[in-house]
C-alpha positions as CSV (number, residue, x, y, z in Angstrom):
1,X,-25.6,-66.0,2.1
2,X,-27.3,-65.4,5.5
3,X,-24.0,-66.1,7.3
4,X,-22.1,-63.8,5.0
5,X,-24.6,-60.9,5.4
6,X,-24.5,-61.4,9.1
7,X,-20.7,-61.2,9.1
8,X,-20.5,-58.1,6.8
9,X,-23.0,-56.0,8.7
10,X,-21.0,-55.4,11.9
11,X,-17.9,-55.0,9.8
12,X,-19.5,-52.1,7.8
13,X,-20.6,-50.5,11.0
14,X,-17.0,-50.6,12.4
15,X,-15.7,-49.1,9.1
16,X,-18.2,-46.3,9.3
17,X,-17.2,-45.7,12.9
18,X,-13.5,-45.6,12.0
19,X,-14.2,-43.1,9.2
20,X,-16.3,-40.8,11.5
21,X,-13.8,-40.9,14.4
22,X,-10.8,-40.2,12.1
23,X,-12.7,-37.3,10.4
24,X,-13.6,-35.9,13.8
25,X,-10.0,-35.9,15.0
26,X,-8.7,-34.4,11.8
27,X,-11.4,-31.7,11.8
28,X,-10.6,-30.7,15.4
29,X,-6.9,-30.7,14.8
30,X,-7.3,-28.6,11.6
31,X,-9.6,-26.1,13.2
32,X,-7.3,-25.6,16.3
33,X,-4.1,-25.5,14.2
34,X,-5.5,-23.2,11.5
35,X,-3.7,-20.0,12.9
36,X,-0.3,-21.7,12.3
37,X,-1.0,-22.9,8.7
38,X,0.7,-21.0,5.8
39,X,-2.5,-20.6,3.8
40,X,-4.5,-18.6,6.4
41,X,-4.8,-14.8,6.2
42,X,-2.5,-12.6,8.2
43,X,-5.4,-11.3,10.3
44,X,-6.9,-14.8,10.9
45,X,-6.0,-14.5,14.6
46,X,-6.0,-17.1,17.3
47,X,-8.8,-18.6,19.4
48,X,-8.6,-18.3,23.2
49,X,-8.4,-21.5,25.2
50,X,-12.0,-21.3,26.4
51,X,-13.1,-21.5,22.7
52,X,-10.9,-24.4,21.4
53,X,-11.0,-26.2,24.8
54,X,-14.6,-27.3,24.4
55,X,-14.0,-28.3,20.8
56,X,-11.1,-30.6,21.8
57,X,-13.2,-32.0,24.7
58,X,-16.0,-32.8,22.3
59,X,-13.7,-34.6,19.9
60,X,-12.0,-36.6,22.7
61,X,-15.3,-37.6,24.3
62,X,-16.8,-38.6,20.9
63,X,-13.8,-40.7,19.9
64,X,-12.9,-42.2,23.3
65,X,-16.5,-43.2,23.9
66,X,-16.4,-45.4,20.8
67,X,-20.0,-44.5,20.1
68,X,-21.4,-45.2,23.6
69,X,-24.5,-43.2,24.2
70,X,-23.4,-41.5,27.4
71,X,-20.1,-40.3,25.9
72,X,-21.7,-39.3,22.7
73,X,-24.2,-37.2,24.6
74,X,-21.5,-35.4,26.6
75,X,-19.6,-34.8,23.4
76,X,-22.6,-33.1,22.0
77,X,-22.9,-30.9,25.1
78,X,-19.3,-29.9,24.8
79,X,-19.7,-29.3,21.0
80,X,-22.8,-27.1,21.7
81,X,-20.8,-25.1,24.3
82,X,-17.9,-24.6,21.7
83,X,-20.4,-23.4,19.1
84,X,-21.9,-20.9,21.5
85,X,-18.7,-19.5,23.0
86,X,-17.1,-19.3,19.5
87,X,-20.0,-17.3,18.0
88,X,-20.2,-15.0,21.1
89,X,-16.4,-14.4,20.9
90,X,-16.6,-13.5,17.3
91,X,-19.6,-11.2,17.6
92,X,-18.7,-9.6,20.9
93,X,-15.0,-8.9,20.2
94,X,-14.2,-5.8,22.2
95,X,-13.8,-2.6,20.3
96,X,-10.3,-1.2,21.2
97,X,-10.0,2.4,22.2
98,X,-7.3,4.2,20.2
99,X,-6.2,7.7,21.1
100,X,-4.8,9.7,18.1
101,X,-3.2,13.1,17.6
102,X,-5.1,15.0,15.0
103,X,-5.0,18.5,16.3
104,X,-5.6,21.6,14.2
105,X,-2.7,24.1,13.6
106,X,-4.2,26.6,16.1
107,X,-4.3,23.9,18.8
108,X,-0.7,22.9,18.0
109,X,0.4,26.6,18.2
110,X,-1.3,27.1,21.5
111,X,0.1,23.9,23.0
112,X,3.1,22.6,21.0
113,X,4.2,20.1,23.6
114,X,1.9,17.0,23.9
115,X,2.4,17.0,27.7
116,X,0.3,20.2,27.9
117,X,-2.5,18.9,25.8
118,X,-5.8,18.3,27.7
119,X,-7.6,15.0,27.1
120,X,-10.5,16.6,25.3
121,X,-8.2,17.6,22.4
122,X,-7.1,14.1,21.6
123,X,-9.1,12.2,19.0
124,X,-10.5,8.8,20.0
125,X,-11.6,6.0,17.7
126,X,-12.9,2.6,18.7
127,X,-11.5,-0.1,16.5
128,X,-12.7,-3.7,16.1
129,X,-10.6,-6.4,14.6
130,X,-12.6,-9.6,15.1
131,X,-10.4,-12.6,14.4
132,X,-11.6,-15.6,12.4
133,X,-10.0,-18.3,14.5
134,X,-12.9,-18.4,17.2
135,X,-15.5,-18.7,14.4
136,X,-13.5,-21.5,12.7
137,X,-13.5,-23.4,16.0
138,X,-17.2,-22.7,16.3
139,X,-17.9,-24.1,12.8
140,X,-15.8,-27.2,13.4
141,X,-17.7,-27.7,16.7
142,X,-21.0,-27.5,14.8
143,X,-19.9,-30.3,12.5
144,X,-18.9,-32.4,15.6
145,X,-22.3,-31.7,17.1
146,X,-24.0,-32.9,13.9
147,X,-22.0,-36.1,14.0
148,X,-23.0,-36.6,17.7
149,X,-26.7,-36.2,16.8
150,X,-26.4,-38.6,13.9
151,X,-24.7,-41.2,16.1
152,X,-27.4,-40.8,18.8
153,X,-30.2,-41.2,16.3
154,X,-28.6,-44.3,14.8
155,X,-28.2,-45.8,18.3
156,X,-32.0,-45.5,18.9
157,X,-32.8,-47.8,16.0
158,X,-33.2,-51.5,16.8
159,X,-30.6,-53.4,14.9
160,X,-31.9,-56.8,13.7
161,X,-30.0,-59.5,11.9
162,X,-31.2,-60.8,8.6
163,X,-33.9,-63.5,8.9
164,X,-32.9,-67.0,7.7
165,X,-34.5,-68.4,4.6
166,X,-37.7,-70.3,5.4
167,X,-37.5,-74.1,5.4
168,X,-40.1,-75.4,2.9
169,X,-40.5,-78.6,4.8
170,X,-41.3,-76.9,8.1
171,X,-44.7,-76.3,9.3
172,X,-46.4,-73.1,10.0
173,X,-45.5,-73.3,13.7
174,X,-42.1,-72.7,15.3
175,X,-39.7,-75.4,14.3
176,X,-36.4,-76.7,15.5
177,X,-34.4,-74.6,13.0
178,X,-31.6,-72.2,14.1
179,X,-32.7,-68.6,15.1
180,X,-30.8,-65.3,15.4
181,X,-29.8,-66.1,19.0
182,X,-28.2,-69.3,17.7
183,X,-26.0,-67.6,15.1
184,X,-22.3,-68.4,15.5
185,X,-19.7,-66.1,14.0
186,X,-17.7,-67.9,11.4
187,X,-14.0,-68.4,11.9
188,X,-11.9,-65.5,10.6
189,X,-9.0,-66.6,8.4
190,X,-5.7,-64.7,7.9
191,X,-6.9,-63.4,4.6
192,X,-10.1,-62.1,6.2
193,X,-8.2,-60.3,8.9
194,X,-5.9,-58.7,6.4
195,X,-8.9,-57.6,4.3
196,X,-10.5,-56.1,7.3
197,X,-7.3,-54.3,8.3
198,X,-7.0,-52.8,4.8
199,X,-10.6,-51.6,4.9
200,X,-10.1,-50.1,8.4
201,X,-6.9,-48.3,7.2
202,X,-8.6,-47.0,4.1
203,X,-11.6,-45.8,6.2
204,X,-9.2,-44.0,8.6
205,X,-7.3,-42.4,5.8
206,X,-10.5,-41.3,4.1
207,X,-11.7,-39.9,7.4
208,X,-8.5,-37.9,7.9
209,X,-8.8,-36.5,4.4
210,X,-12.4,-35.6,4.8
211,X,-11.8,-34.1,8.2
212,X,-8.9,-32.1,7.0
213,X,-11.0,-30.8,4.1
214,X,-13.8,-29.9,6.5
215,X,-11.3,-28.1,8.7
216,X,-10.0,-26.1,5.8
217,X,-13.6,-25.4,4.8
218,X,-14.4,-24.1,8.3
219,X,-11.3,-21.9,8.2
220,X,-12.1,-20.4,4.7
221,X,-15.7,-20.0,5.7
222,X,-14.7,-18.2,8.9
223,X,-12.4,-15.9,6.9
224,X,-15.3,-15.1,4.6
225,X,-17.6,-14.3,7.5
226,X,-14.8,-12.2,9.0
227,X,-14.6,-10.1,5.9
228,X,-18.4,-9.6,5.9
229,X,-18.3,-8.7,9.6
230,X,-15.5,-6.1,9.1
231,X,-17.3,-4.6,6.1
232,X,-20.4,-4.2,8.4
233,X,-18.2,-2.6,11.1
234,X,-16.3,-0.5,8.6
235,X,-12.5,0.2,8.7
236,X,-11.0,1.5,12.0
237,X,-10.3,4.8,10.3
238,X,-13.9,5.1,9.1
239,X,-14.6,7.7,11.8
240,X,-12.0,9.9,10.2
241,X,-12.7,9.5,6.4
242,X,-15.0,8.0,3.8
243,X,-13.7,6.3,0.7
244,X,-15.5,6.0,-2.7
245,X,-13.5,3.7,-5.1
246,X,-13.8,3.3,-8.8
247,X,-16.6,1.0,-9.9
248,X,-15.5,-2.3,-11.2
249,X,-17.0,-1.8,-14.7
250,X,-15.2,1.5,-15.1
251,X,-11.8,0.5,-13.6
252,X,-10.0,0.2,-16.9
253,X,-12.1,2.5,-19.1
254,X,-10.0,4.8,-21.1
255,X,-6.7,3.3,-19.9
256,X,-3.8,2.8,-22.2
257,X,-2.3,-0.6,-22.9
258,X,0.9,-1.3,-21.0
259,X,3.4,-4.2,-20.9
260,X,4.5,-3.5,-17.3
261,X,8.0,-2.6,-18.2
262,X,8.2,0.3,-20.6
263,X,8.4,3.8,-19.3
264,X,5.9,6.5,-19.8
265,X,7.3,8.8,-22.4
266,X,4.5,10.2,-24.6
267,X,4.3,14.0,-24.9
268,X,2.0,15.8,-27.3
269,X,4.1,16.6,-30.4
270,X,1.6,19.2,-31.7
271,X,-0.6,20.3,-28.8
272,X,-3.5,21.7,-30.9
273,X,-6.7,20.5,-29.3
274,X,-8.3,21.3,-25.9
275,X,-9.6,18.0,-24.4
276,X,-11.2,19.5,-21.3
277,X,-11.2,22.4,-18.8
278,X,-12.1,22.6,-15.2
279,X,-11.8,24.8,-12.1
280,X,-10.7,23.2,-8.8
281,X,-11.0,24.7,-5.3
282,X,-7.5,23.8,-4.4
283,X,-4.1,22.5,-5.6
284,X,-3.6,19.6,-8.0
285,X,-0.8,17.3,-9.0
286,X,-0.3,14.2,-11.2
287,X,0.3,10.5,-10.6
288,X,1.1,8.1,-13.5
289,X,1.0,4.4,-12.9
290,X,-0.1,1.0,-14.3
291,X,-2.1,-1.9,-13.0
292,X,-1.8,-5.2,-14.8
293,X,-1.8,-4.5,-18.6
294,X,-3.3,-1.0,-18.3
295,X,-1.9,2.3,-17.3
296,X,-3.3,5.8,-16.9
297,X,-2.5,9.3,-15.5
298,X,-4.6,10.4,-12.5
299,X,-4.9,14.1,-11.7
300,X,-5.2,14.3,-7.9
301,X,-7.0,17.4,-6.6
302,X,-7.5,18.6,-3.0
303,X,-10.6,20.6,-2.4
304,X,-11.4,21.9,1.1
305,X,-14.3,23.5,2.9
306,X,-15.2,24.4,6.5
307,X,-16.6,20.9,7.0
308,X,-14.5,18.5,5.0
309,X,-11.4,18.0,2.9
310,X,-11.9,16.0,-0.3
311,X,-9.1,14.3,-2.2
312,X,-10.4,13.4,-5.7
313,X,-8.8,11.4,-8.5
314,X,-9.6,12.5,-12.1
315,X,-8.7,10.9,-15.3
316,X,-6.0,13.1,-16.8
317,X,-7.1,12.1,-20.3
318,X,-10.7,13.3,-20.2
319,X,-11.1,14.9,-16.7
320,X,-13.8,12.4,-15.5
321,X,-14.0,11.9,-11.8
322,X,-12.9,8.4,-10.7
323,X,-12.6,8.2,-7.0
324,X,-12.6,10.3,-3.8
325,X,-11.5,10.2,-0.2
326,X,-13.4,12.6,2.1
327,X,-11.7,13.6,5.4
328,X,-14.1,15.1,7.9
329,X,-13.0,18.2,9.8
330,X,-13.6,17.6,13.5
331,X,-12.7,19.5,16.6
332,X,-10.0,16.9,17.4
333,X,-8.9,15.8,13.9
334,X,-8.4,17.2,10.4
335,X,-6.3,16.6,7.3
336,X,-2.6,17.5,7.7
337,X,-1.0,16.8,4.3
338,X,-1.3,14.7,1.1
339,X,1.7,13.3,-0.7
340,X,1.4,12.1,-4.3
341,X,3.9,10.4,-6.5
342,X,4.2,8.0,-9.5
343,X,3.6,4.3,-8.9
344,X,-0.1,4.9,-7.9
345,X,0.9,6.3,-4.5
346,X,-1.3,8.8,-2.6
347,X,-0.4,9.1,1.1
348,X,-3.0,10.9,3.2
349,X,-1.8,12.2,6.6
350,X,-4.4,12.9,9.3
351,X,-2.5,13.9,12.4
352,X,-0.8,10.7,13.3
353,X,-2.8,8.5,10.9
354,X,-1.5,7.6,7.5
355,X,-3.7,6.2,4.7
356,X,-2.3,4.7,1.5
357,X,-4.6,5.2,-1.4
358,X,-4.1,3.5,-4.8
359,X,-4.3,6.3,-7.4
360,X,-5.6,3.9,-10.1
361,X,-8.5,2.3,-8.1
362,X,-9.1,4.8,-5.3
363,X,-9.0,2.0,-2.8
364,X,-7.3,2.5,0.6
365,X,-4.7,-0.3,0.5
366,X,-3.3,0.2,4.0
367,X,-3.4,2.3,7.1
368,X,-1.1,2.9,10.1
369,X,-0.6,5.1,13.2
370,X,2.7,7.0,13.7
371,X,4.3,7.3,17.1
372,X,3.0,10.3,19.0
373,X,5.1,13.4,18.4
374,X,6.5,15.4,21.3
375,X,6.4,18.7,19.5
376,X,4.3,20.0,16.6
377,X,2.9,17.5,14.1
378,X,4.1,15.0,11.5
379,X,4.7,16.1,7.8
380,X,6.3,14.6,4.7
381,X,9.9,15.3,3.9
382,X,10.5,16.8,0.5
383,X,13.6,17.7,-1.5
384,X,13.2,21.4,-0.6
385,X,12.5,23.0,2.7
386,X,8.8,23.6,3.5
387,X,7.5,26.6,5.4
388,X,5.0,26.3,8.2
389,X,2.1,26.0,7.8
390,X,3.0,23.0,5.7
391,X,1.6,22.9,2.1
392,X,-1.5,20.7,2.0
393,X,-0.5,18.9,-1.2
394,X,3.1,17.9,-2.1
395,X,4.7,15.8,-4.9
396,X,7.3,13.1,-4.2
397,X,9.7,11.3,-6.6
398,X,8.9,7.7,-7.4
399,X,10.1,5.3,-4.7
400,X,9.1,2.4,-2.5
401,X,9.2,4.5,0.7
402,X,8.3,7.9,2.0
403,X,9.7,9.7,5.0
404,X,8.0,11.9,7.6
405,X,9.3,14.0,10.4
406,X,8.3,16.4,13.2
407,X,10.0,19.4,14.6
408,X,12.7,18.5,17.1
409,X,11.6,14.8,17.0
410,X,12.1,11.7,14.9
411,X,12.1,10.5,11.3
412,X,9.9,7.6,10.2
413,X,10.0,5.7,7.0
414,X,6.7,4.2,5.7
415,X,6.1,1.9,2.8
416,X,4.0,3.7,0.2
417,X,2.0,0.6,-1.0
418,X,0.3,0.1,2.4
419,X,1.5,2.9,4.7
420,X,3.3,0.5,7.0
421,X,5.9,2.1,9.2
422,X,9.2,0.2,8.8
423,X,12.0,2.2,10.3
424,X,12.7,5.1,12.7
425,X,15.6,7.4,13.5
426,X,15.8,9.9,16.4
427,X,17.3,13.3,15.7
428,X,21.0,13.3,16.3
429,X,22.0,16.9,15.9
430,X,19.2,18.8,17.5
431,X,16.7,20.9,15.4
432,X,17.6,20.3,11.8
433,X,15.8,20.8,8.5
434,X,15.4,17.4,6.8
435,X,15.4,17.0,3.0
436,X,14.9,13.7,1.2
437,X,14.8,12.7,-2.4
438,X,14.7,9.4,-4.2
439,X,16.3,7.6,-7.1
440,X,14.1,4.9,-8.5
441,X,16.9,2.7,-9.7
442,X,18.8,2.6,-6.4
443,X,18.3,-0.2,-3.8
444,X,18.3,2.4,-0.9
445,X,15.1,3.8,0.5
446,X,16.1,7.5,0.0
447,X,18.9,10.1,0.3
448,X,18.7,12.2,3.4
449,X,20.1,15.7,3.8
450,X,20.1,17.3,7.3
451,X,20.6,21.0,7.1
452,X,20.8,23.9,9.5
453,X,21.7,21.8,12.4
454,X,23.5,23.2,15.5
455,X,26.9,23.3,13.9
456,X,26.8,21.2,10.8
457,X,25.0,19.8,7.7
458,X,25.0,16.1,7.2
459,X,24.2,13.7,4.3
460,X,23.2,10.1,4.6
461,X,22.1,7.3,2.3
462,X,19.1,5.5,3.9
463,X,19.2,1.7,3.6
464,X,16.2,-0.2,2.5
465,X,14.4,-1.3,5.7
466,X,13.5,-4.9,6.4
467,X,10.5,-6.1,8.4
468,X,11.5,-6.8,12.1
469,X,11.4,-10.3,13.3
470,X,8.3,-9.5,15.4
471,X,6.4,-8.6,12.2
472,X,7.3,-11.8,10.4
473,X,5.6,-13.9,13.1
474,X,2.5,-11.8,13.9
475,X,1.6,-8.4,12.5
476,X,0.0,-6.1,15.0
477,X,-3.2,-4.2,14.1
478,X,-2.8,-1.2,11.8
479,X,-3.8,1.2,14.6
480,X,-0.9,0.0,16.8
481,X,2.7,1.3,15.9
482,X,4.8,-1.8,15.1
483,X,8.4,-2.3,16.2
484,X,10.7,-0.3,14.1
485,X,14.3,-0.9,13.1
486,X,16.9,1.8,13.1
487,X,16.7,4.0,10.0
488,X,20.2,5.5,10.0
489,X,22.2,2.3,9.8
490,X,24.9,3.8,7.6
491,X,27.4,6.4,8.6
492,X,26.6,10.0,7.8
493,X,28.9,12.2,5.8
494,X,29.4,15.9,6.7
495,X,28.6,18.4,4.0
496,X,31.7,20.4,3.2
497,X,31.6,23.9,4.6
498,X,31.7,27.0,2.2
499,X,35.1,28.6,1.7
500,X,36.4,31.2,4.1
501,X,34.6,34.5,3.8
502,X,31.4,33.0,2.5
503,X,28.2,32.2,4.3
504,X,25.9,29.4,3.1
505,X,22.1,29.7,2.8
506,X,19.5,26.9,3.1
507,X,20.3,23.8,1.2
508,X,18.0,22.0,-1.3
509,X,18.2,18.8,-3.2
510,X,18.1,19.4,-7.0
511,X,18.3,15.9,-8.3
512,X,18.8,12.4,-6.9
513,X,20.6,9.9,-9.0
514,X,23.7,7.7,-8.3
515,X,24.8,10.8,-6.4
516,X,22.7,13.6,-4.8
517,X,23.0,17.0,-6.3
518,X,22.6,19.8,-3.7
519,X,22.4,23.5,-4.3
520,X,22.7,26.5,-2.0
521,X,23.3,30.3,-2.1
522,X,26.5,31.8,-0.8
523,X,27.0,35.3,0.4
524,X,30.6,36.2,-0.3
525,X,31.7,39.7,0.6
526,X,28.2,41.0,-0.1
527,X,27.8,39.2,-3.4
528,X,25.4,36.4,-4.0
529,X,26.6,33.2,-5.7
530,X,25.1,29.9,-6.4
531,X,27.0,26.7,-5.4
532,X,26.4,23.0,-6.2
533,X,27.9,19.8,-5.0
534,X,27.3,16.0,-5.7
535,X,27.1,14.0,-2.5
536,X,27.5,10.3,-2.1
537,X,28.5,7.7,0.5
538,X,31.2,6.2,-1.8
539,X,34.9,6.7,-1.0
540,X,35.4,8.6,-4.2
541,X,32.9,11.2,-3.2
542,X,34.7,12.1,-0.1
543,X,36.9,14.6,-2.1
544,X,34.0,16.4,-3.7
545,X,34.1,20.2,-3.6
546,X,31.6,22.9,-4.1
547,X,31.3,24.4,-7.7
548,X,30.5,28.1,-7.6
549,X,28.6,30.0,-10.3
550,X,30.9,32.3,-12.3
551,X,28.5,35.2,-12.2
552,X,27.4,36.9,-9.0
553,X,24.0,38.3,-8.2
554,X,22.3,36.2,-10.9
555,X,19.9,33.3,-10.4
556,X,17.4,31.6,-12.7
557,X,13.7,32.0,-12.3
558,X,13.2,28.3,-12.0
559,X,15.2,25.1,-12.4
560,X,13.7,21.8,-13.8
561,X,15.4,18.4,-13.6
562,X,15.4,16.3,-16.8
563,X,14.1,12.8,-16.6
564,X,17.1,11.0,-18.1
565,X,18.4,9.8,-14.7
566,X,21.5,12.0,-14.6
567,X,22.0,15.6,-13.3
568,X,20.9,17.4,-16.4
569,X,19.1,20.7,-15.5
570,X,16.9,23.1,-17.5
571,X,17.2,26.6,-16.1
572,X,14.7,29.3,-17.0
573,X,16.0,32.8,-17.4
574,X,13.0,34.9,-18.5
575,X,12.1,33.8,-22.0
576,X,15.3,31.7,-22.4
577,X,15.9,28.0,-21.4
578,X,19.4,26.8,-20.7
579,X,20.5,23.2,-20.4
580,X,23.3,22.8,-17.9
581,X,25.0,19.8,-16.2
582,X,24.7,19.7,-12.5
583,X,28.4,19.5,-11.8
584,X,29.1,22.9,-13.4
585,X,27.3,26.0,-14.6
586,X,28.3,25.9,-18.3
587,X,25.3,26.0,-20.7
588,X,25.2,23.2,-23.2
589,X,22.6,24.9,-25.3
590,X,20.1,27.7,-25.0
591,X,16.8,28.3,-26.7
592,X,14.0,30.9,-26.7
593,X,10.6,29.2,-27.1
594,X,8.7,32.5,-27.6
595,X,10.6,35.7,-27.6
596,X,9.4,38.2,-25.0
597,X,7.2,35.6,-23.3
598,X,8.7,34.2,-20.0
599,X,8.8,30.5,-19.6
600,X,6.5,29.2,-16.8
601,X,6.8,25.4,-17.1
602,X,8.8,22.6,-18.7
603,X,8.3,18.9,-19.2
604,X,10.5,16.4,-21.1
605,X,10.6,12.8,-22.0
606,X,13.3,10.2,-21.6
607,X,12.9,8.8,-25.1
608,X,14.6,9.2,-28.5
609,X,12.7,10.1,-31.7
610,X,13.9,10.1,-35.2
611,X,13.4,13.1,-37.4
612,X,14.5,14.5,-40.8
613,X,15.8,18.0,-40.9
614,X,17.2,20.4,-43.5
615,X,17.3,20.0,-47.2
616,X,18.9,16.6,-47.0
617,X,15.8,14.3,-46.7
618,X,18.0,11.3,-46.1
619,X,19.6,12.8,-43.0
620,X,18.1,11.4,-39.8
621,X,18.6,12.9,-36.3
622,X,17.9,11.5,-32.9
623,X,16.3,13.9,-30.5
624,X,14.5,14.1,-27.2
625,X,11.2,16.1,-27.0
626,X,10.7,19.0,-24.5
627,X,7.4,20.8,-23.9
628,X,7.6,24.4,-22.8
629,X,4.7,26.6,-21.4
630,X,5.0,30.4,-21.5
631,X,3.4,32.8,-19.1
632,X,0.7,33.7,-21.6
633,X,-0.3,30.1,-22.0
634,X,1.4,29.2,-25.3
635,X,2.7,25.6,-25.6
636,X,5.9,25.2,-27.5
637,X,7.4,21.8,-28.6
638,X,11.1,21.6,-28.6
639,X,13.5,19.0,-29.9
640,X,17.0,18.6,-28.2
641,X,19.6,16.8,-30.3
642,X,20.7,13.6,-28.6
643,X,24.3,13.6,-29.7
644,X,25.1,16.9,-28.0
645,X,26.0,20.4,-29.2
646,X,26.2,20.8,-32.9
647,X,25.2,23.3,-35.5
648,X,21.7,23.3,-34.1
649,X,21.5,21.4,-30.8
650,X,17.8,22.4,-30.1
651,X,15.0,23.7,-32.2
652,X,11.3,24.6,-32.1
653,X,9.1,22.0,-33.8
654,X,5.6,23.3,-33.0
655,X,3.7,26.0,-31.2
656,X,0.1,26.4,-30.1
657,X,-2.1,29.1,-28.5
658,X,-5.2,26.9,-27.7
659,X,-4.5,27.1,-23.9
660,X,-3.7,30.8,-24.0
661,X,-5.9,32.8,-21.7
662,X,-5.5,35.5,-18.9
663,X,-3.9,34.3,-15.7
664,X,-3.2,36.7,-12.8
665,X,-1.8,33.9,-10.6
666,X,1.0,31.3,-11.1
667,X,1.3,29.2,-14.2
668,X,2.3,25.5,-14.1
669,X,2.6,22.6,-16.4
670,X,2.0,18.9,-15.8
671,X,2.5,16.2,-18.5
672,X,0.6,13.0,-18.6
673,X,3.1,10.9,-20.5
674,X,0.7,7.9,-20.8
675,X,-2.1,9.6,-22.8
676,X,0.1,12.4,-24.2
677,X,-1.9,15.1,-22.5
678,X,-0.4,18.5,-21.3
679,X,-2.2,20.0,-18.3
680,X,-1.8,23.8,-18.2
681,X,-2.4,25.1,-14.7
682,X,-3.3,28.6,-13.5
683,X,-3.4,28.9,-9.7
684,X,-5.0,32.1,-8.2
685,X,-5.9,32.6,-4.6
686,X,-5.9,28.9,-3.8
687,X,-8.0,27.9,-6.8
688,X,-6.6,26.1,-9.8
689,X,-7.8,26.2,-13.4
690,X,-6.7,23.3,-15.6
691,X,-6.7,23.2,-19.3
692,X,-5.9,19.8,-20.9
693,X,-4.3,19.9,-24.3
694,X,-3.6,16.9,-26.6
695,X,-2.0,16.5,-30.0
């Protein structure tokens, strides 16, 4: 037994040494190679050579020294240096100076060209993006340092062999028996060598696994500390705005159940109850979206004062405040515009800075900086021309991308989910008015109309951008404009000119579907006509011609687009509503919701309902609901027959005066089709009064 114990003791020491050395090598390799692994975060970063160099030196000295005291001590010194420089690199990461264009309208009017802008009018932020890679190397070096200390402590202990069993026949004095210095190592057989080799291999494999797990743990730990560090520093745009998100315990409160596929189609059939009322110090608009298995409508309000601009998200169902984003007004930066659409998208433009806010949670999901404009400032492109100064709050159709432009400059496409710029196109025809609309079922990113150019108007279908190759390998910080691919990759199609003797007015996009429906006004021999055309990039669309209204000097008060995905329009002529197809001007049906009371707003739903009408109780009709708002505040529910014109293609189903009240300004109607809430608006002198009505 004594000989066996003496033989096993050095073998166990060698196995432990093999395990520790293998774990050290695997740990160092995992820590240094972490930036290239697929499971690390996009912003993990890379460690400079003077951080990973001492770590590699410590691992090499520790392993090559085979446990020798001198090499182990030097390995500990190198590990200590790696810990120090890694921590210093993480904590003292330089804050990068970022110069932004956030000038006020009066500053832009005084100096429209950026070449004439003095330095004090540019806005400066200092951004810090500390990477986690140096900290991961520092944590790995700390583990190596601990192993070195453990090895040095073990080397200080005197290692003694087990004492032999005492000889009962020997006397109390020293006898002639064998001592530790007389121990002879037994002869190692082939089976013993194979057993030792298997043990060494198992120890090495176990060391590699443990070292790899430790390396992964250092990487994840560094990522966690990186997140805490960034939260302490705040986002790079924190010097411009403050964000208050929805608390976690209130995130889904009051939301409707949603399967993630069905459309939002609920309108109040009998709007008879006022759910809530509120006054806002600015414009409002609606965003409907879902998250997971829940969906809700969010009323986005913009309220401004001399010191700040506040974007607030309210629950459209009960009016409760859910989240807010406050943009501070400064001498060198202030809010430019806010664009809201379905799909939980709220894009906030502050000069050249774009923030993407989730309308459901209120969280800023992404940020970016647009290229600096040569003239004027950036603003969102909408289906109709905007007048300067640009409206502060605009609504966009549901899509994956949004487009921005500047006067006499470029067009940039940004992704709505994270505000990432993805494509750019320089102006080709001089100073044009750009119009864009979106069709949710199309693979393209948008449909662009360039109007009032030097000698033409041009239509183009914008392809869906792909991330450039540079972004696939390493994404730059959000405050640096990334490389952008060309936006106008497809050929443009000229818009047909009006007939001889007619002059065309400004164009506007009425509806975006498989084709783009464009409307304009013609002046033909002193008479005003309306004209429409469907534009597309297909070969069949090359022969499209303008359709002219049959009656001169007559135009509707307002035109609303139905939500069925085709060019069906609802035109308002005083107290009468006409349903027409976009390709012509023939009325399919007409209805008067309330005689003598002009119609101020319309909302419809792309869903079919079943109803019984007439004396025949067994007769069932399919109809689509329409909600009309009159100028006095009366809500009227309509039902449009699905099968087209008949004896009674449309009829009134209900009427309610619960929202009726004096309004000296402009009426408007928004419909939350998730909770079935109608939002009646009255905008007067920049203030908006909202009355929410449910069935």
